[in-house]
N, C-alpha and C positions, 0 to 999 in steps of 0.2 A: 508274764514269766514264760520263758521258753520251755517247751515240753521236754527238752533234752537236759535241763538242769536237774542235777541230782539233789535229793533231800539232804539237809544238813542236820543230822541228829546231834543232840537229842531233840525230839519233836514234842510239841505240846500235846496234851496237857503236861505241865512240869511238876514233878515231885521235888523234894528238897535236894536229892542227889543230882537229878537232871538239871535243875536250875543252877546249882553250884558248878557243874561241868560246863554248862553253856556260858556262864560268866567267865570261867577260867579260859575257855577257848577264845572268847572275845578279847580278854586281856592279852593273851599270848599273841593274837593276830595284831592288835594295835601296837604292841611293843616291837613288832617287826618294822614299823613305820613304812610299810609297803601299801600305798593307797589302793592299788589294784586288788591285792589280796584281801584287804579289809572290806572293800566294796562288794566282794562276792558273797558276803554273809547277809546282804540286804536284798530285798526284792528290787527288781528293776525300777519300780515306781515308788520306792521307799520315801517316806516323809520324815524329815528331821526338824527339830528346833534345837540349835546349839547356841547357847547364850541368847543373843538377840538375832541370830541369823536363821533364816528358814531355807531349807535345802530339800530339793525334790529330785529323786532319781539317782542311779548309780554314777553317771558321769559327773553330776554336780557333787556327789560325795567324793569322788576322786579329786576333783579340782579343789574342793574345800580342804581335804587332807594334805594335798601338796602345799597349799598356802600355810596351813597350820604348822606342818613340820619343817617348813623353811624358816619359820619364826621361832618355834619352840625347839631349841637345840638340846641334844643329849636327853631327850624325852625318856622317862621311865614311869610306868603306870602300874598301879595295883587297884584291882576291882574286888568288890565283895558283895555277895547277894544280900539284899535287905528283906525282900519278901517275894512271893510268887503265888500265882493263882491262874489256873487254866493256861491261856496262851500269853500271859504277861509275867514279866520279871522286873522288880525294882532293884536298883543297884546303887551302892555308894562307891565312890572312888577317890583316889588322890593320885596326882602325878607331879613329878619334879622335872624342871627344865630350866634352861637359861636363855636369855636373849643374846643378841650379837654384841652387847656391851659387857657381857659377863655377869649380869645380875641374875641370881637364881630365884626361882619361884616354886612354891608348892601350890598347886591348884586343887581345890576340893570341890566335889560335886555329887550330884544325884542324877540318875537316869531312870526313865521309865521306858520299858521296851514292850512291844507287842509283835508277835510272830505269826506267820501264816502256817498252814497245815504242813508245809514241807520244811519247817524249821528256819526259814529266812525271816529276818527282821523287817517288818513292814512299817513300823513307826518307832522313832527314837526321840525322846524329849530330854534334853540335858540342861541342867542349871549348874553353873560353875563360878567359883570365886577364886581369885588369885591372891596369894599371900607372898610378898617379897621375903626371902630368907637369905641368911648368910650361907656361903658354901659349906661352912663347918656344921650347919644345922641339917644338912641333907641326911636322909635316912635310906634312900633307895640306891644301894651300891651294888651293881652287877654289870657285867659287860653288856653292850648293846644286844638287844634281842629279848626273848621271853625271860621273865623272872624265874630264877632257879627254884626248883621244888622246895629246897630247904630254907629259902629266904622268907622271913616273917611277912605275914599279911597285915592289913590295916589294923585290925583289932589287936594283934600281937605287938604292933608298934605304938599302940596308944593313940592312933589317929582315928 
């Protein structure tokens, strides 16, 4: 990591409030669908497992996210903290998207995150399942970008 990189608070060890803030910051960044912006939250040598794909480093993260968001159209994501301890946070999430044929999906998943001392994520392991849904079954209705503060979270939506 470059010495000029600024810390990304909140920093570990995480308490409940800091973990919730870190999760919301990640959700907001992912909802921008800006691969470069999202990649800056990870260490330069970050290691991921996303479904069955293994990704190493920021440039690979950017390439992965560009592919992802070219397939997963009108992407909307909600994350919720599940547990935290020291430099680790467990997250559950759901996101809605459609493919180029117009078929809608809700993807459900869990992530395990580990951070370095500067608050950058060094490891991310994601397990995700996709459920085809009808457009009328969608629950994530907001304009492109971060979820509005008043929009219900996963627990509030019964997800």
